[in-house]
N, CA, C and O atoms as CSV, one atom per row, in Angstrom:
chain,resi,resn,atom,element,x,y,z
A,1,MET,N,N,102.835,109.719,123.091
A,1,MET,CA,C,104.034,108.937,123.001
A,1,MET,C,C,104.144,108.416,121.569
A,1,MET,O,O,103.138,108.138,120.917
A,2,TYR,N,N,105.360,108.292,121.099
A,2,TYR,CA,C,105.617,107.777,119.765
A,2,TYR,C,C,106.228,106.395,119.858
A,2,TYR,O,O,106.995,106.094,120.773
A,3,LEU,N,N,105.875,105.565,118.899
A,3,LEU,CA,C,106.312,104.178,118.869
A,3,LEU,C,C,107.119,103.943,117.603
A,3,LEU,O,O,106.661,104.248,116.502
A,4,ASN,N,N,108.334,103.393,117.763
A,4,ASN,CA,C,109.160,103.004,116.627
A,4,ASN,C,C,108.769,101.591,116.228
A,4,ASN,O,O,108.942,100.659,117.014
A,5,ILE,N,N,108.245,101.414,115.018
A,5,ILE,CA,C,107.815,100.091,114.565
A,5,ILE,C,C,108.836,99.461,113.617
A,5,ILE,O,O,108.543,98.462,112.961
A,6,GLY,N,N,110.008,100.034,113.547
A,6,GLY,CA,C,111.073,99.504,112.707
A,6,GLY,C,C,111.459,100.483,111.619
A,6,GLY,O,O,110.637,101.257,111.128
A,7,ASN,N,N,112.747,100.429,111.249
A,7,ASN,CA,C,113.288,101.246,110.161
A,7,ASN,C,C,113.010,102.742,110.357
A,7,ASN,O,O,112.760,103.473,109.399
A,8,ASN,N,N,113.060,103.170,111.603
A,8,ASN,CA,C,112.864,104.577,111.988
A,8,ASN,C,C,111.496,105.133,111.598
A,8,ASN,O,O,111.363,106.332,111.351
A,9,ILE,N,N,110.496,104.286,111.541
A,9,ILE,CA,C,109.131,104.750,111.312
A,9,ILE,C,C,108.473,104.921,112.679
A,9,ILE,O,O,108.330,103.964,113.440
A,10,LEU,N,N,108.080,106.149,112.971
A,10,LEU,CA,C,107.479,106.486,114.261
A,10,LEU,C,C,105.987,106.746,114.080
A,10,LEU,O,O,105.569,107.446,113.158
A,11,LEU,N,N,105.195,106.169,114.976
A,11,LEU,CA,C,103.752,106.377,114.966
A,11,LEU,C,C,103.313,106.952,116.299
A,11,LEU,O,O,103.821,106.570,117.354
A,12,ASN,N,N,102.372,107.864,116.241
A,12,ASN,CA,C,101.770,108.374,117.465
A,12,ASN,C,C,100.886,107.263,118.022
A,12,ASN,O,O,100.028,106.740,117.311
A,13,ASP,N,N,101.087,106.901,119.278
A,13,ASP,CA,C,100.320,105.783,119.846
A,13,ASP,C,C,98.813,106.065,119.861
A,13,ASP,O,O,98.016,105.128,119.896
A,14,LYS,N,N,98.418,107.325,119.834
A,14,LYS,CA,C,97.000,107.666,119.812
A,14,LYS,C,C,96.351,107.335,118.465
A,14,LYS,O,O,95.131,107.197,118.381
A,15,ASP,N,N,97.155,107.210,117.423
A,15,ASP,CA,C,96.637,106.892,116.089
A,15,ASP,C,C,96.507,105.396,115.844
A,15,ASP,O,O,95.861,104.985,114.880
A,16,ILE,N,N,97.114,104.570,116.704
A,16,ILE,CA,C,97.095,103.123,116.502
A,16,ILE,C,C,95.733,102.581,116.935
A,16,ILE,O,O,95.340,102.691,118.096
A,17,LEU,N,N,95.027,101.994,115.969
A,17,LEU,CA,C,93.707,101.435,116.237
A,17,LEU,C,C,93.778,99.965,116.613
A,17,LEU,O,O,93.003,99.497,117.447
A,18,ALA,N,N,94.717,99.223,115.994
A,18,ALA,CA,C,94.824,97.785,116.258
A,18,ALA,C,C,96.181,97.270,115.809
A,18,ALA,O,O,96.806,97.815,114.899
A,19,VAL,N,N,96.622,96.200,116.474
A,19,VAL,CA,C,97.865,95.512,116.128
A,19,VAL,C,C,97.501,94.043,115.920
A,19,VAL,O,O,96.841,93.435,116.762
A,20,PHE,N,N,97.937,93.478,114.791
A,20,PHE,CA,C,97.602,92.100,114.455
A,20,PHE,C,C,98.850,91.278,114.175
A,20,PHE,O,O,99.824,91.775,113.609
A,21,ASP,N,N,98.808,90.034,114.574
A,21,ASP,CA,C,99.861,89.073,114.274
A,21,ASP,C,C,99.582,88.503,112.889
A,21,ASP,O,O,98.502,87.962,112.655
A,22,LEU,N,N,100.537,88.614,111.967
A,22,LEU,CA,C,100.295,88.152,110.604
A,22,LEU,C,C,100.163,86.638,110.506
A,22,LEU,O,O,99.385,86.149,109.686
A,23,ASP,N,N,100.898,85.885,111.314
A,23,ASP,CA,C,100.796,84.427,111.251
A,23,ASP,C,C,99.381,83.959,111.555
A,23,ASP,O,O,98.871,83.054,110.894
A,24,ASN,N,N,98.750,84.559,112.536
A,24,ASN,CA,C,97.399,84.148,112.936
A,24,ASN,C,C,96.316,84.713,112.033
A,24,ASN,O,O,95.371,84.007,111.680
A,25,THR,N,N,96.442,85.965,111.659
A,25,THR,CA,C,95.342,86.619,110.946
A,25,THR,C,C,95.383,86.425,109.438
A,25,THR,O,O,94.341,86.520,108.789
A,26,SER,N,N,96.543,86.157,108.860
A,26,SER,CA,C,96.629,86.048,107.401
A,26,SER,C,C,95.983,84.778,106.869
A,26,SER,O,O,95.837,84.619,105.657
A,27,GLN,N,N,95.595,83.877,107.756
A,27,GLN,CA,C,94.895,82.671,107.322
A,27,GLN,C,C,93.447,82.974,106.941
A,27,GLN,O,O,92.822,82.206,106.210
A,28,SER,N,N,92.928,84.065,107.425
A,28,SER,CA,C,91.542,84.447,107.136
A,28,SER,C,C,91.457,85.115,105.762
A,28,SER,O,O,92.260,85.991,105.437
A,29,HIS,N,N,90.492,84.698,104.972
A,29,HIS,CA,C,90.311,85.312,103.658
A,29,HIS,C,C,89.889,86.775,103.791
A,29,HIS,O,O,90.176,87.585,102.910
A,30,ARG,N,N,89.214,87.115,104.879
A,30,ARG,CA,C,88.803,88.510,105.091
A,30,ARG,C,C,90.012,89.413,105.348
A,30,ARG,O,O,90.076,90.540,104.857
A,31,THR,N,N,90.964,88.900,106.124
A,31,THR,CA,C,92.175,89.690,106.388
A,31,THR,C,C,92.967,89.869,105.104
A,31,THR,O,O,93.431,90.970,104.808
A,32,ARG,N,N,93.125,88.803,104.346
A,32,ARG,CA,C,93.856,88.901,103.081
A,32,ARG,C,C,93.173,89.890,102.135
A,32,ARG,O,O,93.846,90.669,101.460
A,33,ALA,N,N,91.847,89.861,102.085
A,33,ALA,CA,C,91.109,90.790,101.229
A,33,ALA,C,C,91.274,92.235,101.713
A,33,ALA,O,O,91.444,93.149,100.907
A,34,TYR,N,N,91.224,92.432,103.036
A,34,TYR,CA,C,91.414,93.779,103.607
A,34,TYR,C,C,92.791,94.331,103.248
A,34,TYR,O,O,92.915,95.475,102.812
A,35,LEU,N,N,93.826,93.508,103.436
A,35,LEU,CA,C,95.187,93.954,103.135
A,35,LEU,C,C,95.365,94.220,101.643
A,35,LEU,O,O,96.068,95.154,101.258
A,36,LYS,N,N,94.739,93.412,100.812
A,36,LYS,CA,C,94.827,93.617,99.362
A,36,LYS,C,C,94.177,94.942,98.966
A,36,LYS,O,O,94.739,95.697,98.172
A,37,ARG,N,N,92.984,95.229,99.521
A,37,ARG,CA,C,92.311,96.502,99.228
A,37,ARG,C,C,93.138,97.691,99.713
A,37,ARG,O,O,93.245,98.702,99.019
A,38,ALA,N,N,93.718,97.569,100.900
A,38,ALA,CA,C,94.550,98.650,101.434
A,38,ALA,C,C,95.768,98.873,100.547
A,38,ALA,O,O,96.158,100.013,100.296
A,39,GLU,N,N,96.363,97.794,100.077
A,39,GLU,CA,C,97.533,97.888,99.184
A,39,GLU,C,C,97.133,98.584,97.878
A,39,GLU,O,O,97.842,99.475,97.409
A,40,GLN,N,N,96.020,98.189,97.302
A,40,GLN,CA,C,95.555,98.786,96.048
A,40,GLN,C,C,95.205,100.261,96.212
A,40,GLN,O,O,95.336,101.039,95.268
A,41,ALA,N,N,94.764,100.645,97.399
A,41,ALA,CA,C,94.404,102.041,97.677
A,41,ALA,C,C,95.621,102.884,98.050
A,41,ALA,O,O,95.497,104.090,98.265
A,42,GLY,N,N,96.782,102.263,98.125
A,42,GLY,CA,C,97.995,103.004,98.477
A,42,GLY,C,C,98.087,103.356,99.946
A,42,GLY,O,O,98.735,104.336,100.313
A,43,GLN,N,N,97.439,102.560,100.796
A,43,GLN,CA,C,97.406,102.852,102.229
A,43,GLN,C,C,98.377,102.005,103.041
A,43,GLN,O,O,98.350,102.051,104.270
A,44,VAL,N,N,99.229,101.236,102.381
A,44,VAL,CA,C,100.131,100.323,103.083
A,44,VAL,C,C,101.566,100.843,103.030
A,44,VAL,O,O,102.057,101.270,101.984
A,45,THR,N,N,102.224,100.794,104.193
A,45,THR,CA,C,103.639,101.135,104.298
A,45,THR,C,C,104.362,99.948,104.915
A,45,THR,O,O,103.949,99.432,105.954
A,46,TYR,N,N,105.437,99.518,104.277
A,46,TYR,CA,C,106.259,98.423,104.789
A,46,TYR,C,C,107.455,99.009,105.525
A,46,TYR,O,O,108.107,99.927,105.027
A,47,THR,N,N,107.743,98.481,106.709
A,47,THR,CA,C,108.913,98.969,107.437
A,47,THR,C,C,110.201,98.417,106.854
A,47,THR,O,O,111.246,99.062,106.939
A,48,ASN,N,N,110.140,97.233,106.264
A,48,ASN,CA,C,111.320,96.613,105.682
A,48,ASN,C,C,110.857,95.536,104.708
A,48,ASN,O,O,110.232,94.558,105.118
A,49,ILE,N,N,111.155,95.707,103.436
A,49,ILE,CA,C,110.698,94.738,102.441
A,49,ILE,C,C,111.651,93.559,102.300
A,49,ILE,O,O,111.345,92.594,101.600
A,50,GLU,N,N,112.801,93.629,102.958
A,50,GLU,CA,C,113.794,92.557,102.839
A,50,GLU,C,C,113.653,91.491,103.916
A,50,GLU,O,O,114.232,90.412,103.787
A,51,GLU,N,N,112.901,91.767,104.969
A,51,GLU,CA,C,112.715,90.807,106.058
A,51,GLU,C,C,111.272,90.322,106.086
A,51,GLU,O,O,110.378,90.972,105.544
A,52,ILE,N,N,111.055,89.184,106.716
A,52,ILE,CA,C,109.724,88.599,106.800
A,52,ILE,C,C,108.842,89.449,107.715
A,52,ILE,O,O,109.214,89.712,108.859
A,53,PRO,N,N,107.677,89.880,107.223
A,53,PRO,CA,C,106.775,90.654,108.072
A,53,PRO,C,C,106.118,89.760,109.120
A,53,PRO,O,O,105.783,88.606,108.852
A,54,LYS,N,N,105.941,90.316,110.317
A,54,LYS,CA,C,105.371,89.543,111.415
A,54,LYS,C,C,104.068,90.115,111.951
A,54,LYS,O,O,103.295,89.404,112.594
A,55,SER,N,N,103.821,91.390,111.692
A,55,SER,CA,C,102.609,92.012,112.214
A,55,SER,C,C,102.170,93.140,111.299
A,55,SER,O,O,102.921,93.593,110.435
A,56,PHE,N,N,100.939,93.583,111.505
A,56,PHE,CA,C,100.502,94.795,110.839
A,56,PHE,C,C,99.683,95.626,111.809
A,56,PHE,O,O,98.986,95.103,112.678
A,57,LEU,N,N,99.787,96.922,111.638
A,57,LEU,CA,C,99.104,97.880,112.494
A,57,LEU,C,C,98.130,98.664,111.641
A,57,LEU,O,O,98.465,99.090,110.535
A,58,VAL,N,N,96.932,98.854,112.149
A,58,VAL,CA,C,95.943,99.694,111.493
A,58,VAL,C,C,95.909,101.000,112.277
A,58,VAL,O,O,95.706,101.010,113.491
A,59,CYS,N,N,96.112,102.099,111.560
A,59,CYS,CA,C,96.195,103.410,112.211
A,59,CYS,C,C,95.210,104.377,111.574
A,59,CYS,O,O,94.851,104.247,110.404
A,60,ALA,N,N,94.788,105.337,112.362
A,60,ALA,CA,C,93.912,106.393,111.859
A,60,ALA,C,C,94.677,107.222,110.846
A,60,ALA,O,O,95.871,107.477,111.005
A,61,GLY,N,N,93.978,107.636,109.811
A,61,GLY,CA,C,94.577,108.486,108.801
A,61,GLY,C,C,94.363,109.947,109.117
A,61,GLY,O,O,94.054,110.320,110.249
A,62,ARG,N,N,94.530,110.759,108.109
A,62,ARG,CA,C,94.401,112.206,108.301
A,62,ARG,C,C,92.965,112.653,108.538
A,62,ARG,O,O,92.723,113.665,109.195
A,63,ASN,N,N,92.015,111.897,108.001
A,63,ASN,CA,C,90.613,112.229,108.258
A,63,ASN,C,C,89.909,111.005,108.837
A,63,ASN,O,O,90.491,109.923,108.900
A,64,ARG,N,N,88.689,111.173,109.248
A,64,ARG,CA,C,87.943,110.114,109.944
A,64,ARG,C,C,87.784,108.836,109.139
A,64,ARG,O,O,87.740,107.747,109.710
A,65,HIS,N,N,87.700,108.953,107.839
A,65,HIS,CA,C,87.381,107.808,106.999
A,65,HIS,C,C,88.610,107.167,106.367
A,65,HIS,O,O,88.481,106.240,105.568
A,66,GLU,N,N,89.767,107.636,106.705
A,66,GLU,CA,C,91.002,107.117,106.122
A,66,GLU,C,C,91.754,106.289,107.155
A,66,GLU,O,O,91.777,106.621,108.340
A,67,GLN,N,N,92.359,105.226,106.695
A,67,GLN,CA,C,93.209,104.402,107.550
A,67,GLN,C,C,94.541,104.172,106.853
A,67,GLN,O,O,94.636,104.224,105.627
A,68,ARG,N,N,95.556,103.919,107.649
A,68,ARG,CA,C,96.874,103.540,107.148
A,68,ARG,C,C,97.192,102.184,107.734
A,68,ARG,O,O,96.827,101.892,108.872
A,69,VAL,N,N,97.868,101.358,106.965
A,69,VAL,CA,C,98.292,100.039,107.413
A,69,VAL,C,C,99.813,100.004,107.338
A,69,VAL,O,O,100.406,100.327,106.308
A,70,TYR,N,N,100.422,99.614,108.427
A,70,TYR,CA,C,101.877,99.483,108.490
A,70,TYR,C,C,102.216,98.016,108.692
A,70,TYR,O,O,101.751,97.386,109.642
A,71,ILE,N,N,103.030,97.475,107.791
A,71,ILE,CA,C,103.478,96.090,107.877
A,71,ILE,C,C,104.856,96.123,108.523
A,71,ILE,O,O,105.778,96.745,107.997
A,72,SER,N,N,104.996,95.451,109.667
A,72,SER,CA,C,106.221,95.527,110.457
A,72,SER,C,C,106.887,94.165,110.607
A,72,SER,O,O,106.229,93.125,110.596
A,73,THR,N,N,108.201,94.200,110.746
A,73,THR,CA,C,108.952,92.970,111.008
A,73,THR,C,C,109.003,92.653,112.502
A,73,THR,O,O,109.509,91.602,112.895
A,74,LEU,N,N,108.484,93.551,113.330
A,74,LEU,CA,C,108.388,93.283,114.769
A,74,LEU,C,C,107.154,92.428,115.016
A,74,LEU,O,O,106.138,92.583,114.339
A,75,ASN,N,N,107.244,91.522,115.991
A,75,ASN,CA,C,106.049,90.729,116.280
A,75,ASN,C,C,105.070,91.547,117.129
A,75,ASN,O,O,105.441,92.546,117.745
A,76,SER,N,N,103.837,91.108,117.144
A,76,SER,CA,C,102.776,91.878,117.800
A,76,SER,C,C,103.003,91.991,119.311
A,76,SER,O,O,102.615,92.993,119.912
A,77,GLN,N,N,103.623,90.988,119.936
A,77,GLN,CA,C,103.895,91.038,121.374
A,77,GLN,C,C,104.923,92.131,121.687
A,77,GLN,O,O,104.806,92.822,122.699
A,78,THR,N,N,105.915,92.286,120.831
A,78,THR,CA,C,106.924,93.332,121.030
A,78,THR,C,C,106.281,94.698,120.927
A,78,THR,O,O,106.561,95.587,121.731
A,79,ILE,N,N,105.419,94.864,119.938
A,79,ILE,CA,C,104.732,96.151,119.765
A,79,ILE,C,C,103.834,96.434,120.968
A,79,ILE,O,O,103.821,97.556,121.476
A,80,ALA,N,N,103.090,95.440,121.425
A,80,ALA,CA,C,102.226,95.614,122.593
A,80,ALA,C,C,103.039,95.984,123.828
A,80,ALA,O,O,102.621,96.833,124.615
A,81,ALA,N,N,104.188,95.358,123.999
A,81,ALA,CA,C,105.048,95.663,125.145
A,81,ALA,C,C,105.558,97.094,125.062
A,81,ALA,O,O,105.609,97.794,126.073
A,82,ARG,N,N,105.935,97.532,123.866
A,82,ARG,CA,C,106.410,98.907,123.705
A,82,ARG,C,C,105.296,99.922,123.957
A,82,ARG,O,O,105.556,101.046,124.387
A,83,LEU,N,N,104.078,99.525,123.692
A,83,LEU,CA,C,102.931,100.391,123.963
A,83,LEU,C,C,102.509,100.347,125.431
A,83,LEU,O,O,101.679,101.143,125.868
A,84,GLY,N,N,103.083,99.417,126.183
A,84,GLY,CA,C,102.708,99.254,127.579
A,84,GLY,C,C,101.420,98.496,127.738
A,84,GLY,O,O,100.755,98.610,128.768
A,85,ARG,N,N,101.045,97.705,126.715
A,85,ARG,CA,C,99.799,96.957,126.740
A,85,ARG,C,C,100.040,95.450,126.745
A,85,ARG,O,O,99.101,94.666,126.611
A,86,GLY,N,N,101.280,95.056,126.896
A,86,GLY,CA,C,101.555,93.622,126.812
A,86,GLY,C,C,102.199,93.055,128.020
A,86,GLY,O,O,102.479,91.857,128.066
């Protein structure tokens, strides 16, 4: 199944490793450091840069050791509901 996370970006639900709420997790210095490293490595995709981001998804990349991070304007509960996990 494919999941629309905003702005017509579709992800295979099998590739989604985790969904995080930015309000809760961005307070941690470890989360901020992780997102900064992912951004510097070119692994971050924003669904919409004009709206306030509410969640981020960590997804499997093309190989075992690669990850992609998607910053979404949808909240984590909406994404979980669309995945049938909420």
